[in-house]
N, C-alpha and C positions, 0 to 999 in steps of 0.2 A: 902475300904468299903465292908463289906459282911454281910450276915444275918446268924444267928445261929438258926436253926429250927430243931426240931426232925424229924426223917424220917416219923413218923406216921402223923404228921401235914402236912408235905410237900406232901406226896403221897396220903393222904385221901381227897376225894372230898366232897364238900357240907358243909364244916365247915367254921370257922371264916376266914381263909386265902382266901377262894373263895369269901366271902362276901366283904372283903377289896379290893381285886383286881377288882371285878365287879363294885364297887361303887366309887373307888378312881381315876381310870385312864380311859382314852378314850379306850385304848386297853391294854390287858395284856396277856402274855403267860408264862407258866412254861415249862421247858424242863429238862429231866434227863441228866445224864453224857454222854449219847450217842447223845445228841441233838434231842431226840425224844420228841414230844409234850405230856405232861401229863395233861395240863389244857389250855383251850382256852376260854377266857372271853366272856361275853355277848357282850361287845363292839367290840371285834374282830369278832364275828359272824356277827354283823350288818355291819361292814365295809367291810368284805371280802365276804359276802353273802354265807358263808360256815357254817355248823353246827358243833358242837363239835364232834359228832360221826364220822364226815368225816375227822377230823384232828387228834384227839387223837390217839397216838400210831404210828403216821407217823413222819418221820424226818422233822424238821422244814424247811430244804432246799427244800422240795417238794413244799412248798407254798411261801417261801421267800428265794431265792437263796443266797442273800447277807445279811444274817440275823444277823451276828455279835456275835453269841453265842460262836463260837469255841474258840476264843482267851480267853474269860472269863473263859470257862470251863477248858482250858489248864493251865492258869496262876493263876486262883483264884483271879484276880484283876478286880474290876468293871470298866466299862467305862461309858462315858456320852456324850451327844450331838452327838450321831451317826446318820448319815443320811442314811435312808434305803428306797429302792424302793419297795412300796407295791401297787400291782394292778396298776402299771404304774404311780403312784404318788410318788413324793419325800416326805418322812415323817420324822419328827424330833423325834428320839427316845431319851428320856432323859437318860435312864440307862439300862444297862445289869448288874445285880447284882448276884454274885455267892452265893450259899446257902450251908452252912456247917452244919454238924451234928457230934458232938464229934470230931472236928478237921478234918473231912473228907468231901470233896466236894461231894454233892449229886445231884446237879443240878444248875439251874439258873433261875432268873426271868427277863423278859424283859417287859418294859411298855412304852407306848407312851404318851407323854404329849401333843403334838400338831399334829393333822393330816394335818394341813395346815401351811406351812411356812409363808403364808401371815400374820397369827396371830402373829408369832414371829417377823416378819418384823415390824409390827405396834408397837409392844411393844418396840422393840429396837429403833425405830424412835423417840419415846418420850424420850429415854435416851440419845441419841447422842447429843441432844441440850445442854446438860450440858458440852459438850466438852470432855467427857471421851473417851480417845483414844481406850480403850479396847472395849467399846460398839460400837464405830465407826467402828473398824476393824471387829467386829462380824457382824454388820449390813451389811457391804460390802460383807462379805462371804455369809451370808444368802440370800442377794438380788441376788446373782449369781444363786441361785437355786429356788427362790420363784415363778417364773412365768412359771414353766414348764408345757408343754402340753403333753398329750399322744395321740395316734392315735384315741382314743375315742372322743377327742375334735374336730376332723374334721368331721362335721355333713354331712351325705349324704348316700343315698342308691342307687344312680344311678350307673350303670355298670362302668362308667368312674371313679367314686369315689372309688369303690371297687377295680378296677384295680390299681389305684394310691396307695391306702393303701397297697395292696399286694406287689407292687414293692418297696414301701418305707420301708416296714418291712424287705424285703430281703436286701435292701441297708443298712439298719441300722445295720445288723449283720456283715457287713464288716468294714474294716478300710480305705477303699478307698475314695478319694475325691468324692463329689456328686455335681452335677449341677442341680438346680431346676429352671425350666423355666415356666413363666406364667405372665399374665397381672397383673397390680397393683390391689390389693384387692382380689386375689384368694387364699390367705392363705399360701403363701410360708414360712413365718416365723413360722407358726403353725406346718407345716410338718417338717421343719428343727429342731425345738425344740423337736418334738415327736421322731425324729430319734435319737437325743442326749439322750433323756430320756430312750429310749428302748435299747440302747447299753450298755452292762454290763461293758464295760471298761470306758465309758465316763460319765455315768449318775450321779455318785457321784462327778464329777468334774465340773468346771464352764462351762456355756454356754455363750459365749461372742459374741456380734453383732457389726459389723462395717458397717455403712451406707456410702457406697462409693460415693453416690450422694449428701449427705447432708454436708459433710466435705470438706472445700476448699482444693485444690490440695497441697498447700504449708504446710498444717497441717496434711494431711492424712498419710504421711509417719511416722511422729512422733506418731500419734494415733495408727498406726498398730504395729510399731516396737519399740516405745519408744525413748528417747533421753538422752544423758549425760548432766551433768551440763555444761553450757557455750557453748553448741552446736550451739546456735543461739541467737539472741537478745531476751531476755525475758526468756531464759531457766535458771532460777535461781537455780533450783535443778534438779537432775536426775529423770526420770520418766519411769515407766514400760509401755510398749505398750500392745495392746490387745492380741497379740500372747503370751506374757509372762503371762498375767492375765489368759488366757485360760488354761495354764498348760497342763495337760493331758486330758482336756475336749474337747470342740468343739468351733470353731470360724466360725460364719456366715458372709461371705462377701456379704452384701446385695447390689443389683444393681451394680454388678461388671463390667457391660458393660460401666459404667461411669468412670472407673479407668484410669488414664493417663498412657502413654506408659512407663515412667520411673518406676513407681510402678509395672506395669505389669512385667517388667524385674526382679525386686527384688522379687516379689511374685513367679515367676518361679523358682528362686533359692531356695526359701523356700520349694517348692514342690519337687525339685530335690535333694537338699542337706540336708533338714531337719534342717536348721540353718539360723541365720540372725544376723545382727549387729544393735545396736541402732544407731540413728542419732548422729554423732559426736563421736562414739565409735569405738574401734578396736577389742573388745572381741567378739568371736563367741558364740552365745547363742543357744543351741539346741531347736528345736521346736517339741513338742510332741502332738500338738493339731490336732484334726481331722478337715479338712477343708471342709466346705459346702459353696457353692457359689449360689447366686440366681440372676436372671435377668429378666427384662421384655423386654429386647432387643433381636434381632435376632443376636446372636454372630457369627453365620456362615457368615451372610451377612457383619457384621462388619469386620470379618477377610478378606473377599473378597475385601472390600474397604480399607484394610490396616489400619483400625482403632482399631483393636484388634489383639494381637499376636496369630497366629495360633497354635504355640507350647504350649502356655499357655492354649488356648482353649481345645486342645486335652488332656492336663494334667488334666484339670478340668472336662472334659466331659466323664470320665470313666464310671460313673453311672449317667444317666440323668433321671429326673422326670419331667413330664409335668403336670401342674396344669390347669384343665379345667375351663374356665370361667362359670359363673352362667347361661349364655344363652345357654350353651350346656347341662345343667342338670336342666331344668325347674321343673321336678318332685320333686326335693329336696326343693323347696321353702317353701311348707307348713311345712316341718320338721325344716327348719331354722327359720321360723316364731315362731313356738312353742318353739324352743331352746332359742331364744333371749327374747321372752316374759317371759318365766319361769325364766330367769336369770336377769330380770329387776325388778325395784321396782314398776312398774306400772301394774294395773289391766286392761289389754287390751284384747279385743277379736276382731277377724277379721271375717267378714261375708264371706259367700261362694263367693259372687260377688267380694269382695275385693281380695280374694285369686285368683280368676279366672283372674282378671285384672293383678295381679302381675305375674302369671305364663304364661301370654301371652305377657308380655312387654319385648321388646328386650333389 
């Protein structure tokens, strides 16, 4: 699929093409053959908080590093359903379409159909009930991306929060394992998800979570590494584990302090050898997922008590992040109140006395 448009229409602004792009799509961008921006729609301005005069003439990669135009400009073949990271959010791009004039490629159009994958997820959810395997597969893929957080989603201005975000951003740029420590409810999964989203290698790949405390020990190994058909009673078919589903993305091992010693040994091998076997299988499967672990336990003490492998602890603890509890950042409570109220369906206002009580409650 491609468009045939005269050079005059493509490169002249303020005409019918601009009207169509401004009024049809949530966001739209035109680039020339060098992937420099020549048109930046009104929707793109609203979403990015940037004006056209700030973007036109500049390479698209300056604003969107993984923009997806290069391949289309090189091959002249349109793509569709591309996932792109815009302003720290995963966005579904419906198409990048090459534009031709007299048989010569002169640029490309990129437009956004959905700025939120939650919208796509709800649409697909209504389709999967029909039993269509294609929609079910697509729903599974989109669901792996649809609940992404960025560092902007961790609300707070306290110095402890600023220090945490700064350290997490540095950690996100690496490929090393990360250990996130903090009490229940401090936002460990939000930070883990933000790390995944901000890493250029992982953000377009799945973010998979395993709750090590919620899954019984006899099932956890199968959940993590998968199993072959007939591996145990009830294993009627082969099943991929969370490490396989994560692919080149990230896997969060939540509450890893509750993992039993046998699985700790197997996880250590994954960290050291970058491979694993399914339960009941003999084939080695490479592991490319970035490992993030979280815990509300004192792993150093568990190691001293011989309840957690010290070699695994040191493998996981290359980069450690500490999540401060709310009682250590009382000044952020009014910000959090505003955040949750503005994102709720209720019209609620808190008096100064109510806020004062909350900010002094242990």
